[in-house]
C-alpha positions in Angstrom: 0.1 -0.1 0.0 1.5 3.5 -1.1 2.1 6.1 1.6 -0.4 8.2 -0.1 -3.1 6.0 0.3 -2.4 5.4 4.0 -2.2 9.2 4.7 -5.5 9.2 3.0 -7.2 6.8 5.0 -5.8 8.0 8.0 -7.1 11.7 7.4 -10.7 9.8 6.7 -10.4 7.9 9.7 -9.5 11.0 11.6 -12.4 13.0 10.4 -14.8 10.1 10.9 -13.3 9.9 14.6 -13.6 13.8 15.0 -17.4 13.8 13.8 -18.5 11.3 15.9 -17.0 12.5 18.6 -18.4 16.0 18.0 -22.1 14.7 17.0 -22.4 11.6 19.7 -23.6 13.9 22.5 -26.2 15.7 20.2 -27.7 12.4 19.1 -27.7 11.0 22.9 -29.4 14.3 23.7 -31.9 14.4 21.0 -32.9 10.5 21.7 -33.4 11.4 25.3 -36.2 13.7 24.2 -38.1 10.4 23.1 -37.5 8.7 25.9 -40.4 7.9 28.6 -38.0 8.5 31.9 -38.4 11.6 34.0 -34.7 11.7 33.6 -32.6 13.0 30.8 -30.9 9.9 29.8 -31.2 7.1 27.2 -30.4 4.4 29.2 -32.5 2.6 30.5 -35.0 2.9 27.8 -38.9 3.2 29.1 -40.4 3.5 25.7 -40.9 6.3 22.9 -42.9 9.4 24.1 -43.5 12.8 22.8 -44.8 13.9 26.1 -41.4 16.1 26.6 -42.5 18.5 24.0 -45.7 19.3 25.8 -43.9 19.6 29.2 -41.9 22.2 27.0 -44.6 24.1 25.8 -46.1 24.4 29.2 -43.0 25.5 30.9 -43.5 29.2 30.9 -40.4 29.7 33.3 -38.1 28.1 30.4 -39.7 30.2 27.6 -39.1 33.4 29.7 -35.8 32.6 30.4 -35.1 31.7 26.8 -36.7 35.3 25.8 -34.3 37.0 28.1 -31.3 35.3 26.9 -32.2 36.6 23.3 -32.9 40.1 24.4 -29.1 40.2 26.0 -27.6 38.4 23.0 -29.1 41.0 20.8 -28.3 43.8 23.0 -24.5 42.7 23.5 -24.3 42.2 19.7 -25.6 45.8 19.0 -23.0 47.4 21.4 -19.9 44.8 21.3 -19.8 45.0 17.2 -19.5 48.4 17.0 -17.0 48.7 19.7 -15.0 45.7 18.5 -14.7 47.7 15.1 -13.8 50.7 16.7 -10.8 49.2 18.3 -9.6 47.3 15.4 -9.3 50.3 13.5 -7.8 52.4 15.9 -5.3 49.6 16.5 -4.7 49.3 12.7 -3.2 52.9 13.1 -1.3 52.9 15.9 2.5 52.1 15.5 5.4 51.5 17.8 5.7 50.0 21.2 2.5 52.1 22.2 0.6 49.4 19.9 1.3 46.3 22.4 0.6 48.5 25.3 -3.0 49.2 23.7 -3.5 45.6 22.5 -2.7 43.9 25.9 -5.4 46.4 27.1 -8.0 45.8 25.0 -7.3 42.1 25.1 -6.9 41.7 28.9 -10.8 41.2 29.6 -10.4 37.5 27.8 -8.0 36.6 30.0 -10.1 37.7 32.9 -12.1 34.8 34.3 -15.8 35.4 33.8 -16.5 35.5 37.5 -14.3 38.3 38.3 -15.6 40.4 35.4 -19.3 39.5 37.0 -18.5 40.4 40.3 -16.5 43.6 39.5 -19.1 44.9 37.1 -21.7 44.7 39.8 -19.6 46.2 42.3 -18.8 49.1 40.4 -22.1 49.9 39.0 -23.7 49.8 42.3 -22.0 53.0 43.2 -24.4 54.3 40.1 -27.4 52.4 41.5 -27.3 50.4 38.6 -28.2 47.4 39.9 -28.5 43.6 38.4 -30.7 43.3 35.1 -30.8 42.8 31.7 -28.7 46.3 30.9 -25.9 45.5 33.8 -26.0 41.8 32.0 -25.1 43.5 28.7 -22.7 45.7 29.8 -20.8 43.0 31.6 -20.8 40.6 28.6 -19.7 43.2 26.3 -16.4 44.0 28.3 -15.1 40.8 26.8 -17.3 39.9 23.5 -15.9 42.9 22.2 -12.5 41.6 22.5 -13.6 38.8 20.0 -15.1 41.2 17.9 -11.7 43.0 17.4 -9.6 40.0 16.9 -11.8 39.1 14.2 -12.1 42.5 12.4 -8.3 43.3 13.2 -7.4 39.9 11.3 -9.2 41.1 8.3 -7.7 44.2 8.5 -3.9 43.2 8.3 -4.9 42.0 4.4 -6.5 45.1 3.6 -4.5 47.4 0.7 -4.4 50.7 2.1 -3.7 51.9 -1.1 -7.2 51.5 -2.3 -8.4 54.0 0.5 -5.8 56.5 -0.1 -6.6 56.5 -4.1 -10.1 56.9 -2.8 -9.0 60.0 -0.8 -6.7 61.4 -3.8 -9.9 61.2 -5.9 -11.7 63.6 -3.8 -13.5 61.0 -1.7 -14.4 62.0 2.2 -13.2 59.9 5.0 -16.6 58.6 5.4 -17.1 57.8 1.7 -13.6 55.8 1.5 -14.7 53.8 4.6 -18.4 53.3 3.6 -17.6 52.5 -0.1 -14.1 50.6 0.3 -13.6 49.5 3.8 -16.6 48.5 5.0 -17.5 46.2 2.2 -13.9 44.6 2.6 -14.9 44.2 6.5 -18.3 42.6 6.1 -17.6 39.3 6.0 -15.5 39.5 9.3 -18.0 41.7 11.2 -20.7 39.0 9.7 -18.9 36.4 11.6 -18.1 38.4 14.6 -21.5 39.7 15.0 -22.4 35.6 15.2 -19.5 34.8 17.5 -20.8 37.7 19.8 -24.4 36.5 20.0 -23.5 32.9 20.5 -20.9 34.0 23.3 -23.7 36.3 25.3 -26.5 33.3 24.5 -24.3 30.7 26.4 -22.5 32.8 28.5 -22.9 32.0 32.7 -20.2 32.8 34.8 -20.5 36.3 34.1 -24.2 36.5 33.9 -24.8 34.7 37.1 -23.7 37.5 39.1 -25.2 40.6 37.2 -28.5 38.9 36.1 -30.3 40.3 39.1 -33.9 39.1 38.8 -33.9 38.7 34.9 -32.7 34.7 34.6 -31.2 33.8 31.5 -31.2 30.3 29.6 -28.1 29.4 31.0 -28.8 30.4 34.7 -32.1 28.7 34.7 -31.2 25.4 33.5 -28.3 25.4 35.8 -30.8 25.9 38.9 -32.9 23.2 37.2 -29.9 20.6 37.6 -30.0 21.1 41.4 -33.9 21.0 41.8 -34.6 18.5 39.0 -33.6 18.4 35.4 -36.3 16.8 32.7 -36.1 15.9 29.2 -38.1 19.1 28.4 -34.3 20.5 28.6 -33.6 18.0 25.8 -36.5 18.9 23.6 -35.7 22.8 23.6 -32.3 21.7 22.6 -33.4 19.7 19.8 -35.5 22.2 18.7 -32.9 24.5 18.5 -30.5 22.5 16.7 -33.3 21.5 14.1 -33.5 25.3 13.5 -30.1 25.7 12.8 -29.8 22.8 10.7 -32.7 24.2 8.5 -31.2 27.6 8.3 -28.0 26.2 7.3 -29.4 24.2 4.7 -31.2 27.2 3.3 -28.1 29.1 3.3 -26.6 26.7 1.6 -29.3 26.6 -1.0 -29.4 29.9 -1.9 -25.5 30.2 -1.7 -25.4 27.7 -4.4 -28.5 29.4 -6.7 -26.6 32.7 -6.4 -23.4 31.0 -7.4 -24.7 29.3 -10.4 -26.6 32.5 -11.3 -23.4 34.2 -11.7 -21.5 31.5 -13.3 
């Protein structure tokens, strides 16, 4: 057997094991949704049932927590993305030793534990009579999620040809026109990706949110509290619904992308 064949088979085997490792927990979670057991498990199998979808529909507290998580994620998205873009643009203009210092300061929230960020945010804003809630949760999460946005936009900016912007300015374009028509379209893929990362990072955050949520419980905090009081497969049903929606959206996007590619060709 040739070395190329062995390498190809090894790569395929690795990819197969990787996807098996990645999707096995999701498959088990989905199967537990249909198990007629009050515990979220597939073993022992107690029979097929759909009652956990009904239990999910009747769980008003879970739907309220989901709604709070979506509001917080959208708020973080609207705040963290502009801040991250501005930080990336600023860093791209800084040169010399000062750039390392500024970069370290902007990256420091990523290196800080979420518990510390949550506690420090709560203590700081209590001085201004801002107690826990949706607003404070958005502020706390933005402090480190904006750094993710900055990194993704900055990586895109490092490949940008500045001569295009200079040429536009030389031809009479204003700074805003050069940014709006040249730089912003170039950054659009990175901004969209960063927005998706920011939304997901906010939606799944627990450590920081736990200390600043106040009476507005997010989905992750609600599920964690249910683990202590008694978790049911209704949570699995919610996870299965969210995964199904994600897969459907991904398929629709891929179909649309291929149609647009076919139309251009």
